[in-house]
N, C-alpha and C positions, 0 to 999 in steps of 0.2 A: 562465321560459325557454320557447323555442319548441318544443322537443320535447315536454315534458309536455302544453303546450297543445294540440298537435296530437293527441296520442295520447288525451287525455280530452275535449277539446272541439273536434272537427273544425270545427264551425260557427263558433266564435269565431276559429279559425285563418283560416277563409275570409274572414271580416269584416276581420281583421287584413291579409291579403294584399291585399284590395281597397283598404283604407286605405293600404297601402304603395305601390300602383301609382298612387294619386292624387297622391302627392308629386311624382314626376317631371312628371306631366301639369300640375300647378300651376306647376312651374318652366317648362314650355313656354309656358304663357299668360304668365307674368311676363316672360319674355324676348321675346315677341312685340311688335315695334315697332308702335306705333299708326300708322294711316295718315294721312298729311298731307292737309289740305283742309278745306273747310267742315264743322263739326261736324254740321250737319243732314243732310249726305249721307254723312259718314265713319261715323256711329253705326250706320246700317242696314247698311252694307258690313261693319263689323266683327262685327255680329250674324250676318249671313249667313256670314262666314268661320268664326265659332265654331260655328254650328249645323249647318252643311252641309260642313265641311271638318275642323276640329279634333276636334270631338266624334266624328263618324263614324270618323275615323282612330283615336281612342283606343279606341273599341268594337271596331273591326276588329282592332286589335292584341290585345286581350284574348280575342276569339273565336278568331283564328288560333292564338295560343299555347295556348289551352285544347284546341283540336282536335288539334294536333300532339302535345301532351303526352299526350292520351289514346291517340292512335294508336300513339306510341312505346311507351307501357306495354303495349298490346295485343300489339305485335308481339314485344316482349321476352319477355312471358308465354308466348305461344303457341310461340314458337321456342326458349325456355329459353336466350336469348342476351342477355347484358347490354349489348351494343353494337349491338343492332338498332334501326333506326329508318328513317323513309322516305328518308333520305339515303343510308345505307350499304347499304340493300337495293335501290337503283336505282329505287325507286318515283317519287321526285320527277323523276329524269332521264327515265324512261319517260314520264311524264305530260306533262313539258315538250316531249318530242320529238313526242308525238302532236298536241299543240296547235300546235307550229310546222308540222308536216307539213299539218295541216288548214287553217291559215291560209294557207299557201303554195298548196296544190293542191286543196283541197276546203272553201272557205269556207262552203259550206251546212252542214257538220257543226258548225262553230262557232255557226252562227245557230239550228241545232236545239237543241244542247246542249253548252256548253263543258264542263260537268261530266262528261256521259257520255263525250266524247272523252278528257278527261283520265283518267277512271277505266279506259277501255279500255287506254290506254298504260301507266298505272301497273300495272294487273292483269297485263298481258302481261309485263312487266319482272319483277315479283315471282314470276310463275309460272316464268319461265325460271330465275331465281336459285334457286328451291326445287327445281325439277328437277334442276339441277346438284348440288344439296347433298343430296338425299333418300337416296341410297345411302350417304352417309356420316353418316346419322342427324342431319342439320341441324348438324353440327359448326360451331362459331361461326367458326373461321378459314376454313373452305370457303365458308360463307354470305357472309362479308365479300369474299373474294377474287372470288366470282361476282358480287356486287353491284358491285365495282369494275370488272370487265371489261364488264359490261352498261351501267354508266354511261359508260365510256370510249367504247364504240361508239356509244351514244346521243348523247353529246357531239359526236363527230365527225360523225354524220349531221346533227345539228342545226346545227353551224356550217356545214357545206356548203351546206344549204338556205338559210341567211341569206345566205351569200356569193353563191349563185346568183341571189337575188332582189335583192341590193344594198341600197340604203338603204331600200327599201320595208320590209324586215323587220329592219333594225338595231335599231329600237326594242324588238323582242322581247327583247333582251339587257337593256334597262332594266326592263321588265315581269317577266322572268325572274328577275332578281335580287331580286325580292320588295319592290317599292315600295309602301307603304302610303298613298300620297296619295290622298285621297278627295274627291269633289265632290258626294257625295249620300249617303243612307242606304241605297242599293241593296245593297251589299256586306254590311253588318252584318245587314240583314234577310234576306239569302240565307243567311248562315252560322249565325245563331242557331237557326232550326229544325232545321238538319242536326246541329248540335252537340247539341241535345236529344235528337234521335233517336239519336245515337251513345251518349249516356249511357244512355238507356233500354235499347238493345240490349246495352251492356256489362254493366249490372246484371242484365239477364235472363239473361245468360250467365255469371253470377258463379261458380255451382258448377263447371261444366265448366272455367272459366278457372282456378279454384283447383286443381283436380285435374289440369290439363294441367302443372302444375309438377312433378308426380311423373313417374316414368318411365312408359313406355308400358305395361308389364305391370301395373303398380300401378293406373294410371288406368283400364285396361280391365277390371280385376277389380272395380272400384267402379262398373261400369256405364257409362262414359263412351264414347260412339260417337266414337272419336278423329278419323276422317277428317271426319265431319260437324261436330264442334265446331271443328276447326282451321279448317276451310273458312269457318264462319260468322264466326269471330273475324277471320280475314284479310279477308274481304269488308268487314266494319265498318272495320277499320284502313285498308285501301287506299281505301275510300270517302272516310273523313275526310281522309286525306293528299291525294288527288286533288282533292277539293273545294277545299282551300286553295291548291292549285297553280292550278286553274282561275280561282279569284277573284283571287288575289294575285300568283302566281309561286312560286319556290322560296323557303322559309324554312329555312335549313339547320340541322341538327342539334339543333333544340329538342326533337324527339322523343327524342333521346338524352339531353340534358341534364336534362329535366324529371323523368323517373322516378329519376335519380341524386339530384337535389336533394330529391324527395319522400322518399327513403330517408333521406337525411342529416338531414331535418327530423323524423324519428321515426316515419314511417308505415311499418308493418311488416305488417299485414294487407292482403290484396288490396283489401277494401272501402275501406280508408282510403287506399290509393294510387290508387283510382280517382278519389277526390276531390282528393288531394294533387298528383298529377302534372298535371292540367289547371291547377290553381291555379298550380303553379311555371311551367308554360309560359306562362300569361298574364302572370306577373310578368317572366319573362325577356324576352318579346317586347315588352311595354309599356315596360320600362326601356330596352331597346336602341332602340326607335323614338324615345323621348323624348331619348335621348342624341344620336341622329344629327340631330335637329332643333335641339337646343341648340347642339351643336358646328358646324352647318352655317352658311351665310350666310342672309341674310334672304330670298333668293329661291330657295334650294336646300338640300337636306339634305346632310349630310357624306358620306353613301353610302346606297343603298338598305338598308332594314332587314333583308331576307333576305341580302344579302351580309355585312352586319355580324354577324348571328348566325352565319353559317357560319364566322366567325373562331373561334368557340367550338369547333368540331369537332375540329380538330387537337389543341390542349391536352387536351381531354376524353378523346379516344382514347388519347393518351400516358398519361394519368393512370390509364385503365382498364386498362393493360397488366398490372399487378400482379393484377388480378382476373380475367384470363382464364386458364383452365387451360392448361398447356403441352402442347397436343395436336400431333399429327404431320401437317402439311399434306400434300395429295396429292403423291405422287412423291418424299417426302422419305426414306422407308425404303430406297428404291433406292439413294440416295446416289450416288457417283461411279463405280461400278463396275457399272452396269446393262447396258452393252452389250459385245460383244467388241471388241477393239482392231482397228483397221485395219492390216493387215499392211505396207503400203507407204504410210504416211501422206503422203510428199512427193508421190508419183505421184498419190494421191487428191486433195490439195489443188490440185495442177497441173490435174487434171480439172475440178474445181470452178471454178477461175479461167478454164479455157477455156470452160466452159459460160456463166459470167457474161459473157465477152467475145462470145460468140455472141449471147447475149440483148441485149447492148448494141448490137451491129451491127445485129440485127433491128429494134430500137427506132429506130435511126437511118433505116433504109431503108423499113421497112414502116409504112404507115399509111392513113388514110382522108381522102378529099378530096371535093369536090363531085361527082366522078364515080365515087366508090366507091373500094374498095381499090387500092392501087397501090405499086409499088416505085420509090423515088426513086433514080434514077441520072443521072449526067452533070450537066447544068445544074440540073435540079430539085434533085437532092442538094445542089449548092452553094448553091442559094438557101434551102433549107430548113434547112441545117446552122446558120446563126446563131440560128435559133429552137429547133430540137430540140437541138443540141449542148449549150448551157449547162445547160439544165434536166436532161438526162440525165446529164451530168457531175456536177451537184450532188446529184442524187438518188443515184447510185451511190456516190460518195465519202461522203455523209452516211449511207447504209446501212452502209457498212463501218465508219464511226466509231461509230455506235450498236452494231453488233455487238461491236466491240472494247471498248466500254464496258461492255456487258452480260456479256462474258467476264470482265472484271476484277472487276465487282461479285460475279458468282457465285463466282469464286474467292476474293475477299476474304472473303465471308460464308459460304462453304461451303454455299450455298443454291441449288439448281437453279432455283427460282423468282424469284431476284432478277433485277432489270432496271431500266434507267432509268426506265421508266414505272411499274412497280409499286412501286418504293421512292420514288417522288415526286421524283427527281432532274430528270426533264425539266420537271416542274411548277415546281421551284425556279428553273430557267432562265428560265421566264416572269416570275417576280418580279424577277429581275435586269434582264431586258429592259424591263419596265415602268418600273423605276427609271431606266434610261437614257433611255427615251422621254420621261419626264415631268420629269427633273430636268436633263438635258443639254442645253446650248444649241446644240450641234452633233451631230447624230446621223448617223453614218456606219456602213457595214456592220462596220468593225472595232471600233468602240465598242459596237455592239449585240452583236457576238460576245463581246466582253469582259464586258459585263453579263450575257448568258446563262450564260457560263462561271462567273462569279463566283457567281451564284445557284444554280447546279448544285453547285458545290463546297461552298457553305454546307449544303445539305441533305445531301449526301453525308457530310460530315464529323459532322454530327449523328447520321446513320445509324450510322456506325462507333462513335460514342461510346455510343450505346444497344446496339449489338451487343457491346461490350466489358464491359457491366455483367453481374454474375454473375446467372444465372438467366434471361438472355434467350436463349431457344431460337429456332429457325426461326419458329415460329408468331408469337411476339411480335415478332420483327423484321420479319415481313411487315405485321403490324398497325401497327408504328411507321411503316413505309413509306407505308401507306394514310393514316395520320394526318397525316404531314408533307405529302403530296401534297394532301390535302384542304384543309390550311391554305393551302398555296401556291395552290391554284386558286381558293380564296375570295378571296385578295388579287388575283388576276387577274380575277376576276368583278366585283370591287368597282370596279376601274379601268375595266373595259368598260362598266359601268353608268353611268359619269359622261357617256356620250354625246360624248365628245371624239372628234374625228377621229383623234387618235393611237390611240385606242382600236381603230379599225378595223385599224390595223397589227397589233395584238395578236390581233384575230379572224382575220385572214389567217394569222398565225403558228400560232394554235390548230389551224387546218384542214390546215396543212402544204401550202399551195399553192406550186407551182413555176411558176406561170404568169409571174411577173415576175422570175424569175431571169435575170440577165444574165451578162456575162462576168466582172464583178468578183465576184459571188457564187461562180461555178464556180471561179475562181482561188483564192478563199479556201477552198473545200472542198479542192481538190487540195493547196495548201500546208499546210493544217492536218492533213489526213490523213497526208501525208508526214512532217511534224514531230513528230506525236504518236503515230502508229502504230509507225513503224519502230523507234523506241528501245524499244518494249515487248518486242520479241525478246531484248533484252539482259537481261530480268528473267524469262526463262523458268524459271530455278531457283526464283524467288520463287513464280511461279504453280503450280509443282507442289508446293511445300511448304506454303504458307499454307493450302490447304483441309484439311489434315491436323491442324491444331489447334495451339494455343499450346505444348503440351509437345514436339512433334516439331520446331517452330520453334526453341524454345530449345535443344534437344538438338543441333542441327546448326549452331547459332551464327547463325541468321538474325536480323537487326535487325528484329523484327516491327514494333514501332511505326514505325520509319523506312520500312520496306517498305509498310505499309499506307498511310502518308501520301503517299508518293510515287505509288503506285499509284492512290490515291483522287484525287490532283490530276490525273492523266492522264485518269481515267475521267470526272470532272466536266468537264474542259476539252472531251473528245471530245463528251460529252453536250450541253453547251451550245452548241457551234458546230453540230453536226448538228441539234439540235432547232430552232435558229434557221433552218435551211434547210427542214426538212420538218416541223415542228410537233412537239408532246409526245404525240401520241396514236397513234404508229405501232406500238407493241409489237414493232419488230424488234429492239430490244435484248434482248428476252427470247427471242423466237422463234429467231433465227440461232445464238446460242451453244447453245441446247438441242438444236436439230437437229444441230449439229456434235458434240455429245456423244453423242447417241443414235446417231449414224453411226459411232461408234467411235474418235474423236479424243480420246484420253485425255490425253495430255501438254499442258502448257499451251501451248507455242508451236503445237502442231498444231491444237489446238481454237482458238486465236486466229485462225490463218491461214484455216481452214476457215469459221469464223464470219463473218470479214471477206468472204470470196468469197460465201458465201450471202446475207449482208446486202445486198452490193452488187447481186447478181443479182435478189433479190426487190424491192428499191426501184426498180430500173430497169424490172422487169416491171410494178410498180405504177404507175410514172409512164407507161408506154406504154398501160396499160388505162385509166388516167385520161383520156387523150386520145381513145381510140377507142371506148369503150363506148357513149356517149351523144353521139357526134359530131353536129352541130358544137359541142356544149357540152362543158365540161371539168369533171371532178371533181378537187378537190384530191388530190394523191398521198398526204399523210398520212392522209385518209380511207380510200383504197383499201388502204394498208398496214394501217390498223386493221381493215378488214374481212377482211384476210388473218389478221392476228395474233390478232384477237379470237376467231374461231372456232377457231383452234389452241389458244388457252389454254383455251377451253370443252371442247375434246376432251381437253386434258391433264388438266384437273380431273376430267372424267368418267371417264377412264382411271384416274386415281388412286384415284377412288372404288371402281372395280371392283376394283382390286388390293387393297383393303383389306376386301373383303367376308368 
């Protein structure tokens, strides 16, 4: 059996693992079609292909998997977090953003050292995540939520930079998806010594690593300098992860899967896991890389290896839900009675709507031009209205729809941190949109809206099924949302990495650009908001009762299952259409309902109306800022909204940490 073999003969298990990865590589060689032509010419070409492409690729897969497996194990050990890895902590996203920014604006940094640039970005992302989680003693849920928001903001920034540079940087998405294609031995020769140094450093830190698994008081009593030990381990882990990103791109969730597989194979002691986790990572990446080659065509892989491994992340996180202790996420203990109620909610909502209208009017008339700031009046206003009007209308109504969807989700799950972005519903809309783009012969705004709504509905129904399971508290529900969002974005990344021109439409969708919004999209936003938001006020009783729990719902005769299904369908439809217009990264679906609740709008219909007014106003403001901040260039409105919502969520997490000290 494998388990006794590893427990008692780790080196024999290592040889068995290497023999195991040789099998798919042999299958790759067997399925590789011979080159046509004169044998005297073809034979040397095939030798070149074998020795300078296939073999370096095979070795690169092994080295990348081993490095990520080791990095994931170190992160899990030092943070005492069973779902920590370079993907969930924002390390990979930060490293990729640093490389993208450097490629676009400071190529000299890339020429000086790709590795140092990636390390700086990854280290900054991890430092931010740990700073947000430190006051809650690195609680796993807080760490993962912080990593999620950092990754969202980094993804929005990266997409905006790529869009700003156009086709010049579009190939970064192919590279960023983790393509292992090789033309020489340069990458393996660069990775091998770094992996050996990582192994040496890990075994040198074996004693403090072992003691870090204890609580802080016990580890300190045994003579461990906690801060220095944690910092040393984090530097090694970040360096290993950033090295892989710099050389290959993002290979998702191998650092999460490899330590889990190592434990499943019987590695219990840390010394054994330091060997088993890299071996498991090497096997995972090698198998995946061989599979994408075998299943692909003669000239192209089925998908980049990194995008294919990222598909493991969602199912693994879902499987790990039962192993995560049911902790209380930030702001959960405050529940739904945190702030005093508004005395005159109708007047307050009317005031918010008036403010949103004033913001909309200001966005229509105030702007920057070749001669500086100006107010558009008369003929100038008439000339600019066909350009400014549709995008402002689309942004405002999309913000209102996302806010309505977020309110429904928070009420359905009784979770103030639920939202279309956090629970992966917006990302599910991207999967539906991708299916429409690549499977439909005729792509229209209405079919795209239908596909995005269908994808969002599928994810939201899956979330509700998970929420209905016994023992699924707020923390596990949030992690389930992160898992489904990761799985959906992995699918979108796989499509983007194909390099197809239709993938560029997905990239535009990811950034949330309203530059190309016309009258048709604006009318879709108006009609959808009217058709989907107005009926919600008929369900105000449901919105008030559902957050109180199943017992209260049954006691008052509320059809809980029917109610949840109806509201989920509305929430998914609102999310899909709004995300189609302004992208999946805005976070408005979380921010607007939360602001409305904190402002004292307690009843369901009042919170819904206030959130819609706030969402519309914030999105119109974000659209206006996206036009004027770096005029004459424009920044996608989804990016600006993410830059507003991201810091708010960061503040929310830190505020929750302070309230639990």
